[in-house]
Every structure is written in C-alpha cells, then in structure tokens.
Steps between C-alpha positions, in 0.01 A plus 500: 500500500225239521134474414499590133240769475692826544860539612603711796546861375862611453647838409653489153559875471873480412494172307611443139449122497225276636522121527211272585477130586169323551480151649181302458358148486397277213560743211169681568449805274502856634540861393761727658389862559744780589344783705695758297409345164853406393568274204712203609717255306366151573763224499250215534401225740728215603322216674531153630116466481441590866772756580494780244684830481454793264744790450470856370711816482438865413753776419426873544166437668231735621569520875281542807528560874272199559558268205319164489464197277167316486434149372159459344356169387554144608860498629496249786698530823693789350774714652663814358858633520516858366825701517612839372860603423657840440726399211505535127612222269374246251349155524768246409364145538314255718496133590245290688455149634228282657512169688227250598639444851812622673617706798725718282497652154751682283334791322717455192843634414543840334819673391446874444615650170658792689566621854387614743187283504189475715390140561140437614356165605152382598402159642172319572504188717186311589568396859736536791515646848815712469580799281692418185856622479707592195875470449766706318471819701148592390287718729163327550149559627284188544130457571475130601232246416199527731224239522244495351502785254835667442782377282850613580677767303861596534666803345875563488737742333872552459704771330807342343776744411712239318238368255563139591262209454241443772264211572295575812407185691204510738449237774242425771408218738234280330507356147222643283416626155701813425578753229753784476601793279831681450499841323803711409519873430820664370637841396416624848532867587 
C-alpha cells in the first residue's frame, strides 16, 4: 500500500516466496527493512528520473503472522507492494522498462526457460485518476496515485502452465512518467 514507512502487516506463515515492488519519486535513496530479517535478492532500480520502481524477491524466507516491510531513508512519495506465495521454484529472469511520458507501458517481454511459470509485474505511474489495468490475464492489485504524496504502485501475477512468452502491458488514464518490472519464476512445485 501507500505511504512508504511501513507496509500493512500480512501473514506469511505458509509462504515459500516473497516478492516486493517499491515505487518512489526522483531516484531518492532508501533502505528496505524486513521485519523478520530476511535476506532479499535485489534486482535494482529502473527509473525515468521521476517515476522509479525497485524489485526484490526472497526464497525460503523466515515467515511471520504479521510480516511488514519498512522503508527507511529519503524515499519520496513511496508505495509498497509486498506479496507472499506458497510455491517452490527458481528465479528465471526479469525485464524492465521506463518511459518519460505515456498512459501505458509494457513491462518487457520474458519467455520462461521451462513451464509452468509464475509471472510477476510491478508498475509505477506518476499521475492519473483511475486505477491502472494490466492485460494478458494477469490478476492485479493497484494502489492509485494520490495527490500530493503517494505514487501509484500496481502488482500483478499470472501462473502460465504452457511456458509461453508474456509481456504485461499496464495502462491508465493520464500520460505521465512510468516504470515497470516483469519477473519470472520457473520449476514450480
């Protein structure tokens, strides 16, 4: 959800995989702190100078009945999307993309090396009055842009049994700076 700071607590008691997307403004530095002390794989920031998004994942994590993520430091206008999955597998690949101004963005195409595959996508868009939507049969949760202090973050996932190529495309109502990630996990069990 919104506000940077600390995410809303979620139960991660049965999870084997965590994914995390952080949207923020102007590439401001921050530190991510996991309430259970997990070590995360950091995939890096993609930015268009104003709309930035950062992505992380963690396999076989320490779990909690009230798990939170906290952003410490200077991250501006930040929002957090934190999800837990009860699957095992391996990280396969990622793609990412940023645009200076548009009302849609493709997160980047990925073809899994095996199937089934779990596709994850995050998006940050700097303005708009409607929730973003995503195509290709992804299930999405969106926290829209709110003036004056909350950037949008969208999170979506899809389990693909055929292992085909995916390129999630997000869209919304007002052109703005935007950035998106696409992560793929394979060898699911």
